[in-house]
C-alpha positions as CSV (number, residue, x, y, z in Angstrom):
1,M,22.5,-17.6,17.4
2,C,21.7,-17.6,21.1
3,A,24.7,-15.2,21.6
4,S,23.1,-12.8,19.1
5,F,19.8,-12.8,20.8
6,L,21.5,-12.0,24.1
7,I,23.3,-9.2,22.4
8,L,20.2,-7.8,20.9
9,G,18.2,-8.3,24.2
10,S,20.7,-6.5,26.2
11,L,21.2,-3.4,24.0
12,P,20.0,0.0,25.4
13,S,16.9,0.6,23.5
14,L,15.1,3.8,22.5
15,V,11.8,2.2,22.4
16,F,9.5,1.9,25.4
17,P,9.6,-1.2,27.6
18,Q,6.2,-2.6,26.8
19,A,4.8,-5.9,25.6
20,S,2.6,-5.5,22.5
21,V,0.4,-7.8,20.5
22,N,0.9,-8.1,16.6
23,V,-1.3,-6.6,13.8
24,S,-2.4,-8.9,11.1
25,N,-0.6,-8.6,7.7
26,L,-4.0,-8.1,6.1
27,D,-4.6,-4.9,8.0
28,P,-4.6,-1.7,5.9
29,V,-2.1,0.1,8.2
30,Y,0.7,-1.7,6.3
31,H,-0.4,0.5,3.2
32,D,-0.1,3.6,5.5
33,I,3.4,2.4,6.5
34,D,4.4,2.0,2.9
35,Q,3.4,5.4,2.2
36,L,5.2,7.0,5.2
37,V,8.3,5.2,4.0
38,G,7.9,6.3,0.5
39,Q,7.5,9.9,1.6
40,G,10.9,9.6,3.1
41,L,9.7,10.0,6.6
42,V,10.9,6.5,8.1
43,D,14.7,5.6,8.0
44,K,14.8,2.7,10.4
45,I,12.7,-0.2,9.2
46,I,12.8,-3.8,8.4
47,M,10.2,-4.7,5.8
48,G,11.2,-8.4,5.3
49,Q,9.9,-9.7,8.7
50,R,6.3,-9.2,9.5
51,P,3.6,-8.8,11.2
52,Y,4.7,-5.8,13.2
53,S,3.6,-5.4,16.8
54,R,1.3,-2.5,17.7
55,K,4.4,-1.0,19.6
56,E,6.5,-1.3,16.4
57,I,3.9,0.5,14.4
58,A,3.8,3.3,17.0
59,R,7.6,3.6,16.8
60,I,7.3,3.9,13.1
61,T,4.7,6.5,13.4
62,A,6.6,8.5,15.9
63,E,9.6,8.4,13.6
64,A,7.5,9.8,10.9
65,M,6.1,12.5,13.1
66,R,9.7,13.5,14.0
67,H,10.8,13.7,10.4
68,L,7.5,15.7,9.3
69,S,9.8,18.8,9.2
70,R,11.5,17.3,6.0
71,L,8.3,18.4,4.3
72,E,7.5,21.4,6.4
73,K,10.8,23.2,6.5
74,P,11.1,23.9,2.8
75,L,7.7,25.4,3.0
76,G,9.1,28.3,5.1
77,D,12.2,28.7,3.0
78,S,12.1,31.8,0.8
79,T,14.2,30.2,-1.8
80,T,11.8,27.4,-2.4
81,S,9.8,28.0,-5.6
82,E,6.1,28.3,-5.5
83,D,5.8,25.2,-7.7
84,K,7.7,23.2,-5.3
85,K,5.8,24.6,-2.3
86,R,2.5,23.5,-3.9
87,A,4.0,20.0,-4.5
88,L,5.3,19.8,-1.0
89,Q,2.0,21.0,0.6
90,E,0.1,18.2,-1.4
91,R,2.4,15.8,0.1
92,L,2.1,17.1,3.5
93,D,-1.6,17.2,3.5
94,Y,-1.9,13.5,2.4
95,V,0.7,12.5,5.1
96,N,-1.2,14.4,7.8
97,G,-4.2,12.3,7.0
98,I,-2.4,9.1,7.6
99,L,-0.6,10.5,10.7
100,D,-4.1,11.5,12.0
101,R,-5.5,8.1,11.6
102,L,-2.4,6.4,13.1
103,K,-2.4,8.7,16.1
104,S,-6.1,7.7,16.7
105,D,-5.7,4.0,16.2
106,Y,-2.3,3.7,18.2
107,R,-2.8,6.4,20.7
108,E,-2.2,3.9,23.7
109,E,1.2,2.9,22.4
110,L,2.1,6.6,21.3
111,V,1.3,7.8,24.8
112,Q,3.5,5.1,26.3
113,L,6.3,6.0,23.8
114,G,6.0,9.7,24.7
115,A,5.1,10.7,21.3
116,L,1.6,12.0,22.4
117,E,0.5,13.4,25.7
118,G,-1.6,11.3,28.0
119,E,-1.5,9.2,31.0
120,K,0.5,6.1,30.8
121,S,-0.8,2.7,32.4
122,W,0.8,-0.5,33.4
123,Y,-2.1,-2.5,32.0
124,S,-4.6,-2.3,29.2
125,L,-7.6,-4.6,28.8
126,H,-9.4,-4.7,25.5
127,T,-12.4,-6.7,26.1
128,V,-13.6,-6.5,22.5
129,E,-11.3,-4.7,20.4
130,K,-12.8,-5.3,16.9
131,V,-15.7,-7.2,15.3
132,E,-15.8,-8.1,11.7
133,A,-18.6,-9.7,9.7
134,S,-18.3,-10.6,6.0
135,V,-20.2,-12.2,3.1
136,L,-18.1,-13.7,0.3
137,G,-19.6,-15.5,-2.7
138,T,-17.6,-17.3,-5.3
139,N,-17.9,-20.0,-7.9
140,S,-14.1,-20.6,-7.8
141,P,-13.5,-24.3,-6.6
142,A,-10.5,-25.5,-4.7
143,E,-8.1,-27.5,-6.7
144,A,-5.6,-30.2,-5.7
145,L,-2.1,-29.9,-7.1
146,P,-0.7,-32.8,-8.8
147,V,0.4,-35.0,-5.9
148,N,3.6,-36.2,-7.6
149,N,5.5,-34.6,-10.5
150,G,8.0,-37.5,-10.9
151,L,10.6,-36.0,-8.5
152,A,8.7,-35.3,-5.3
153,S,5.2,-35.2,-3.6
154,I,3.0,-32.6,-2.1
155,D,-0.5,-32.7,-0.6
156,A,-1.6,-29.1,-1.4
157,V,-5.0,-27.5,-2.3
158,I,-5.1,-24.1,-4.0
159,N,-7.8,-21.6,-4.8
160,P,-5.9,-18.4,-6.0
161,F,-9.0,-16.2,-6.1
162,V,-9.4,-16.5,-2.3
163,D,-5.9,-17.6,-1.1
164,Y,-3.4,-15.4,0.9
165,R,-6.1,-14.9,3.6
166,E,-4.2,-16.5,6.5
167,G,-5.5,-19.9,6.0
168,R,-9.3,-19.0,6.4
169,H,-11.5,-21.6,5.1
170,L,-13.5,-20.2,2.1
171,V,-15.7,-22.6,-0.1
172,E,-17.1,-22.4,-3.5
173,G,-20.6,-20.9,-2.9
174,F,-21.4,-18.5,0.0
175,N,-19.2,-17.8,3.0
176,L,-20.7,-16.1,6.0
177,S,-18.1,-15.2,8.8
178,L,-17.9,-13.3,12.1
179,E,-14.5,-12.6,13.8
180,T,-13.7,-10.8,17.0
181,S,-10.2,-9.8,18.5
182,H,-9.5,-9.5,22.2
183,W,-6.2,-8.7,24.0
184,V,-4.7,-7.7,27.2
185,R,-1.5,-6.1,28.3
186,A,-0.7,-7.2,31.8
187,T,2.3,-5.2,33.1
188,N,4.9,-4.0,30.7
189,Y,6.1,-7.4,30.2
190,L,3.1,-9.6,29.3
191,A,0.6,-9.5,26.5
192,F,-2.0,-12.0,25.3
193,Y,-4.2,-12.0,22.2
194,V,-7.0,-14.2,20.8
195,R,-9.0,-13.9,17.6
196,P,-11.8,-16.6,17.2
197,R,-13.7,-17.1,13.9
198,F,-17.2,-18.3,13.3
199,Q,-18.2,-19.3,9.7
200,L,-20.9,-20.8,7.6
201,G,-19.8,-22.1,4.2
202,V,-22.6,-23.0,2.1
203,T,-21.8,-25.0,-1.1
204,P,-23.9,-25.9,-4.2
205,N,-24.7,-29.2,-5.8
206,G,-24.7,-31.2,-2.7
207,Q,-21.1,-30.5,-1.7
208,P,-20.4,-30.7,1.9
209,N,-20.8,-27.4,3.9
210,D,-17.9,-25.9,5.9
211,N,-19.7,-24.6,9.1
212,K,-17.5,-24.4,12.0
213,A,-15.9,-22.3,14.8
214,Y,-12.1,-22.1,15.3
215,I,-9.2,-20.1,16.7
216,Q,-7.6,-17.8,14.1
217,N,-4.9,-16.6,16.4
218,L,-4.2,-17.3,20.0
219,Y,-0.8,-16.4,21.7
220,G,1.1,-14.9,24.7
221,K,4.1,-12.7,24.7
222,L,6.8,-12.2,27.3
223,Y,8.9,-8.9,26.6
224,F,12.0,-7.7,28.1
225,K,14.4,-5.0,26.7
226,N,13.4,-5.4,23.2
227,F,13.6,-9.1,23.4
228,E,10.3,-11.1,23.0
229,L,9.2,-14.6,23.5
230,E,6.0,-15.5,21.7
231,V,4.1,-18.9,22.3
232,G,0.9,-19.7,20.5
233,R,-0.7,-19.5,17.2
234,D,0.4,-16.5,14.9
235,N,1.3,-15.7,11.4
236,I,4.7,-15.1,10.1
237,L,5.6,-13.3,6.7
238,W,9.2,-13.5,5.6
239,G,10.0,-11.7,2.4
240,Q,9.8,-8.3,0.6
241,G,6.4,-8.7,-1.0
242,P,3.3,-7.3,0.7
243,Q,1.6,-10.7,0.9
244,T,3.9,-13.3,-0.4
245,G,7.3,-14.6,0.8
246,I,8.8,-17.7,-0.9
247,L,9.4,-19.4,2.5
248,L,6.5,-18.0,4.6
249,S,3.5,-16.0,3.4
250,N,0.1,-14.9,4.3
251,N,-1.3,-18.2,2.7
252,P,-1.6,-20.6,5.7
253,R,-3.1,-20.0,9.0
254,G,-0.7,-19.0,11.8
255,L,2.0,-21.5,13.0
256,D,1.5,-23.1,16.4
257,M,5.0,-22.1,17.5
258,I,7.5,-20.7,20.0
259,K,9.3,-17.7,18.6
260,I,12.1,-15.6,19.9
261,S,13.0,-12.2,18.2
262,N,13.9,-8.6,18.9
263,D,10.6,-6.5,18.3
264,S,12.0,-3.4,17.0
265,P,15.2,-3.3,14.9
266,G,18.3,-3.1,17.2
267,I,21.9,-1.8,16.8
268,L,24.8,-4.1,17.6
269,P,27.7,-2.9,19.7
270,W,31.3,-2.3,18.8
271,I,32.2,-2.4,15.0
272,F,29.1,-4.3,14.4
273,K,27.2,-1.0,14.6
274,Y,28.1,-0.4,11.0
275,L,25.7,-3.2,10.1
276,G,23.0,-0.9,11.0
277,A,19.6,-1.9,12.3
278,N,19.1,-5.6,12.9
279,K,16.3,-8.1,13.5
280,L,16.8,-11.7,14.2
281,S,14.0,-14.2,14.6
282,F,14.0,-17.9,15.4
283,F,10.9,-20.3,15.7
284,Y,10.1,-23.8,16.3
285,S,6.5,-24.9,15.2
286,D,4.4,-28.1,15.1
287,L,2.7,-28.6,11.7
288,G,-0.2,-30.5,13.1
289,P,-1.7,-34.0,12.8
290,N,-2.5,-33.7,9.0
291,Q,1.0,-34.3,7.8
292,N,2.1,-37.7,6.4
293,F,4.2,-37.9,9.6
294,P,1.8,-36.4,12.1
295,H,3.2,-33.4,14.1
296,A,6.2,-33.0,12.0
297,Y,8.1,-29.8,13.0
298,L,9.2,-26.7,11.2
299,I,12.0,-24.6,12.4
300,G,13.3,-21.3,10.9
301,L,15.7,-18.6,11.3
302,K,16.0,-15.1,9.7
303,W,18.4,-12.3,10.1
304,S,17.6,-9.0,8.6
305,L,19.8,-5.9,8.6
306,Q,19.8,-2.3,7.2
307,P,23.3,-1.3,6.7
308,L,22.1,2.0,4.9
309,S,18.8,3.7,5.3
310,F,18.0,3.0,1.7
311,M,19.0,-0.8,1.7
312,E,17.9,-3.9,3.5
313,L,19.3,-7.5,3.4
314,G,17.8,-10.5,4.8
315,F,19.0,-14.1,5.1
316,S,16.7,-16.9,6.0
317,Q,16.4,-20.8,6.3
318,I,13.6,-23.2,7.2
319,L,13.9,-26.9,8.0
320,Q,11.0,-29.7,8.2
321,S,11.7,-32.7,10.0
322,G,10.6,-35.2,12.6
323,G,7.0,-36.4,13.3
324,E,5.5,-39.6,14.2
325,G,7.0,-42.5,12.2
326,S,9.5,-40.2,10.4
327,P,13.1,-41.6,9.7
328,P,15.0,-41.5,13.1
329,S,18.0,-39.3,13.6
330,S,19.9,-38.0,16.6
331,F,19.4,-34.5,18.1
332,G,22.9,-33.6,17.2
333,K,22.5,-34.6,13.6
334,R,19.3,-32.5,13.2
335,V,21.0,-29.6,14.7
336,G,23.9,-30.2,12.0
337,E,21.4,-30.6,9.3
338,F,19.9,-27.1,10.0
339,F,23.2,-25.5,10.2
340,A,24.5,-27.4,7.1
341,I,27.4,-29.0,8.8
342,S,26.3,-32.6,8.3
343,D,24.6,-34.9,6.2
344,T,21.8,-36.7,8.0
345,D,20.3,-38.8,5.3
346,D,19.2,-42.3,6.2
347,K,21.3,-44.2,3.7
348,N,20.0,-47.7,4.7
349,N,16.4,-46.6,3.7
350,N,17.3,-44.0,1.1
351,Q,15.4,-41.5,3.0
352,N,16.2,-37.8,3.8
353,V,15.5,-37.0,7.4
354,A,14.8,-33.3,6.7
355,N,13.4,-30.9,4.0
356,K,15.5,-27.6,3.8
357,M,15.2,-24.5,2.1
358,G,16.9,-21.0,2.4
359,G,18.2,-17.9,0.7
360,F,18.3,-14.3,0.9
361,D,16.2,-11.2,0.1
362,I,17.2,-7.6,-0.7
363,R,15.5,-4.2,-1.0
364,F,16.8,-1.0,-2.4
365,R,15.1,2.5,-2.1
366,I,15.7,5.5,-4.4
367,P,14.0,8.4,-2.5
368,P,14.5,11.1,-5.3
369,A,12.6,8.8,-7.8
370,R,9.3,9.2,-6.1
371,G,10.3,6.9,-3.4
372,L,10.9,4.0,-5.9
373,E,11.8,0.6,-4.3
374,L,13.4,-2.4,-6.0
375,Y,13.2,-5.6,-4.0
376,G,13.9,-9.2,-4.7
377,E,14.0,-12.6,-3.0
378,A,16.1,-15.8,-4.1
379,I,15.4,-19.0,-2.2
380,Y,16.9,-22.6,-3.0
381,D,15.9,-26.1,-2.3
382,D,18.2,-28.5,-0.3
383,F,20.1,-25.4,0.8
384,G,23.4,-26.1,2.5
385,D,25.5,-27.8,-0.1
386,F,27.7,-24.7,-0.9
387,S,29.6,-26.5,-3.8
388,S,26.3,-26.6,-5.8
389,F,26.1,-22.8,-6.1
390,T,28.1,-23.0,-9.4
391,D,25.5,-25.6,-10.7
392,S,23.1,-24.2,-13.2
393,Q,20.5,-26.9,-12.2
394,F,20.6,-25.6,-8.6
395,L,20.4,-22.1,-9.6
396,F,17.6,-22.3,-12.3
397,K,15.7,-25.5,-11.5
398,D,15.9,-25.7,-7.8
399,G,15.9,-21.9,-7.3
400,S,12.8,-19.8,-6.8
401,Y,12.7,-16.1,-7.3
402,L,10.6,-13.0,-6.6
403,L,11.3,-9.6,-8.2
404,G,9.5,-6.5,-7.5
405,I,9.2,-2.8,-8.3
406,Y,7.1,-0.6,-6.2
407,V,6.4,3.3,-6.7
408,P,4.8,4.6,-3.6
409,R,4.3,8.0,-5.2
410,L,3.1,7.4,-8.8
411,I,1.8,10.8,-8.5
412,N,3.4,13.6,-6.4
413,S,1.1,13.6,-3.4
414,G,1.4,9.7,-2.8
415,K,-2.3,9.1,-3.3
416,L,-1.7,6.8,-6.1
417,D,0.9,3.9,-5.9
418,F,1.9,1.1,-8.4
419,R,3.5,-2.3,-7.7
420,L,4.8,-5.0,-10.2
421,E,6.0,-8.4,-9.2
422,Y,7.3,-11.5,-11.1
423,H,7.5,-15.0,-9.2
424,H,9.2,-18.1,-10.3
425,T,9.4,-21.3,-8.5
426,G,11.6,-24.4,-9.1
427,V,10.8,-27.9,-10.1
428,R,10.8,-29.5,-6.6
429,F,9.7,-26.5,-4.6
430,Y,7.5,-27.3,-1.5
431,R,7.7,-31.0,-2.5
432,H,9.7,-33.8,-0.8
433,G,10.2,-37.5,-1.3
434,T,10.1,-38.4,2.3
435,F,7.9,-35.7,3.8
436,T,5.2,-36.1,1.1
437,S,2.7,-33.6,2.6
438,G,5.3,-31.0,1.4
439,L,5.9,-27.7,2.9
440,T,2.2,-27.3,3.8
441,L,-0.2,-26.7,6.8
442,N,-3.5,-28.2,6.4
443,Q,-2.9,-28.4,2.6
444,F,-2.1,-24.6,2.5
445,I,1.4,-24.1,1.1
446,L,3.4,-22.3,3.4
447,G,5.0,-20.1,0.8
448,D,4.0,-19.0,-2.6
449,N,0.9,-20.7,-3.7
450,L,2.1,-21.0,-7.2
451,G,3.4,-24.4,-6.1
452,S,6.5,-25.9,-8.0
453,V,7.5,-25.3,-11.8
454,A,5.3,-22.0,-12.1
455,H,5.6,-18.5,-12.7
456,G,3.3,-15.4,-12.2
457,L,3.1,-11.8,-13.0
458,Y,1.1,-9.4,-10.5
459,I,0.1,-5.8,-10.8
460,S,-1.5,-3.8,-8.1
461,S,-2.3,-0.1,-7.5
462,N,-3.8,1.8,-4.5
463,W,-5.7,5.1,-4.9
464,D,-6.4,7.1,-1.8
465,V,-9.2,9.0,-3.1
466,N,-9.5,10.9,0.0
467,R,-9.1,10.3,3.8
468,Q,-12.2,8.1,3.9
469,N,-11.9,6.1,0.6
470,L,-9.2,3.7,-0.7
471,L,-9.6,2.0,-4.0
472,T,-7.3,-1.1,-4.8
473,F,-6.8,-2.6,-8.2
474,N,-5.2,-6.0,-8.8
475,A,-4.4,-8.1,-11.8
476,A,-2.5,-11.3,-12.2
477,F,-1.3,-13.9,-14.7
478,E,-0.3,-17.3,-13.4
479,S,1.0,-20.4,-15.1
480,R,1.4,-23.7,-13.4
481,S,3.1,-26.6,-15.0
482,G,1.6,-30.2,-15.0
483,D,4.5,-32.0,-16.4
484,V,6.1,-34.9,-15.1
485,W,9.8,-34.9,-14.5
486,G,12.7,-37.5,-14.3
487,V,16.4,-37.7,-13.5
488,A,19.0,-38.3,-16.3
489,P,22.7,-39.1,-15.5
490,P,24.6,-37.8,-13.7
491,F,21.7,-35.8,-12.0
492,T,19.8,-33.7,-14.3
493,F,16.1,-32.8,-14.1
494,V,14.4,-33.5,-17.5
495,V,10.8,-33.6,-18.6
496,V,9.5,-37.1,-19.3
497,Q,5.9,-36.3,-19.9
498,D,4.7,-33.0,-21.4
499,N,1.3,-32.3,-19.9
500,P,-0.8,-29.0,-20.3
501,S,-0.1,-26.0,-18.1
502,E,-2.8,-24.3,-16.2
503,N,-3.1,-20.7,-16.9
504,R,-5.0,-18.1,-14.8
505,Y,-5.8,-14.5,-15.8
506,R,-7.3,-12.6,-12.9
507,G,-8.4,-9.0,-12.0
508,S,-10.2,-7.5,-9.0
509,V,-11.1,-4.0,-7.5
510,Q,-11.7,-3.4,-3.8
511,W,-13.3,-0.3,-2.2
512,L,-12.5,0.4,1.6
513,H,-14.6,3.1,3.0
514,R,-13.7,4.5,6.5
515,F,-16.7,6.1,8.3
516,K,-15.9,9.7,9.3
517,A,-18.0,9.9,12.5
518,W,-17.7,6.2,13.5
519,P,-14.8,3.9,14.4
520,M,-15.6,1.4,11.6
521,F,-14.9,0.7,7.9
522,F,-16.8,-1.0,5.0
523,R,-15.1,-3.1,2.4
524,A,-16.4,-4.3,-0.9
525,Q,-14.5,-6.4,-3.6
526,M,-15.4,-7.8,-7.0
527,G,-13.3,-10.0,-9.2
528,Y,-13.2,-12.0,-12.3
529,E,-10.8,-14.9,-13.3
530,R,-10.4,-16.8,-16.5
531,V,-8.8,-20.3,-16.2
532,Q,-7.2,-22.2,-19.0
533,N,-6.8,-26.1,-18.8
534,F,-8.3,-26.1,-15.3
535,G,-7.0,-29.2,-13.4
536,F,-4.2,-29.5,-16.0
537,I,-6.8,-31.0,-18.5
538,A,-6.4,-29.6,-22.0
539,G,-9.4,-27.5,-23.1
540,N,-11.0,-27.4,-19.7
541,G,-11.6,-23.8,-19.4
542,R,-13.8,-21.9,-16.8
543,N,-14.8,-18.4,-15.6
544,N,-14.6,-17.6,-12.0
545,F,-16.3,-14.7,-10.2
546,L,-16.0,-13.3,-6.6
547,G,-18.1,-10.7,-4.5
548,E,-17.3,-9.9,-1.0
549,F,-18.8,-7.3,1.4
550,A,-17.4,-6.9,5.0
551,L,-17.9,-4.5,7.9
552,Q,-15.5,-4.0,10.9
553,I,-16.3,-2.0,13.8
554,N,-13.7,-0.9,16.5
555,F,-15.3,-1.3,19.9
556,D,-12.2,0.0,21.8
557,H,-13.8,3.3,22.3
558,W,-16.3,1.7,24.7
559,T,-14.7,-1.3,26.0
560,Q,-10.9,-0.6,26.5
561,F,-9.6,-0.4,30.1
562,S,-7.7,1.6,31.2
563,R,-7.9,4.8,29.0
């Protein structure tokens, strides 16, 4: 692994040598990137590891700018039919709107790259980059998942209506919040970022309020030749879905970690160049004091490669271990457990010293079919015993899967897209017999908040009405099992108590308005959810509602130095 990082770090890179902070996975810019890819303007991109840095977004933007001739050239060709020219012009007008926005928002990085004219600087101070205020009201209560399903335990709380917001604390009632972001690039090799959050959570019926201030993100980066070391609290999303990865998603807050990766996809030397663009990431994180073994650690490794411009492969693994009072083990055995070359179980106490999961993800693009993308992810519990690959229980009860279809150009221009996903999680997923907090961070599941023994169907569509207005429609069906499981000889998982499943039907619509004359946007969202057997209690139904208003102002125009 270390050798691979050295190779990637030493590669001559076409990207500019500059440290850069990351952009939240919740930012609308990721929809813009999806559209540029769907228009066939971006060939070199790794979708399965996010967030992207500002520098990487600028690199993607610059590539799209260079490839704009793919749409422009046929317009000047006399052999192109008038109907095709009209279709191409529609696409070009839409893409130019996206690029104009990206050129404005990422001008500093595009100038450093040389894609736009301007004066380059060795430092940049963003005293107050953005300020966002929001008001959210909901009657949807948080719900604890069953602690033990007969096989393993978890300490997790879900609230699907307001989850996947990077661990933000949102209560049943009214939530008022204020967030600011600040960052600095000090030389081309150092960058620092901080995002504090201030909130008031007002709950009904005498429930405790949730009023606090805390740090949403705080980290520093050291950058050298496309190789970066990140230390601090930041989010990681591993997977092909826009918000959800089975291993790591947007559900919890950022990990307190040390992370090593190459920022932009790199090309390996010699014959390995045929593997295409590569991105390799490794992290070590502390899961905090709220684990059953306080300060248990989580380590992860992911390798993504793009052997063809229309194909991406990823291989990933995480391991949870350690913490105060956890089963003892040597450093060598823990390393062996991660790389699946040893058995580190504590046989005397019948305990596992680690909780491990891993698998792969894949994405195919079919450019002639309106940029159609097919993607999937398969992750397995207790990954590492390769003999079990032939075992149906391992594949179907210990396996979790995400399958997706994305059509970025449902209509010719690309102003309307469509996404369909199916999720399935195995019987022990995110649970463990020794690490009974499960794969959670402050009770937020690190991956898919379906939890274990569940499946979900998700539909979403974005409609770019014009350059200022974006409408997003979401619908979901989720079913979580409340069954209790047992083990029958020789080692087969069986249901020993058939309990009600909790089913949720959910829909929402969001309106994003970008002001034409001011660097700000307004966001409004409304949603409804019907829950059957809430709390896994037969006949316990409820109706949940959500309303949200948010305003974000970009102060960089007035507070950035240098310019």
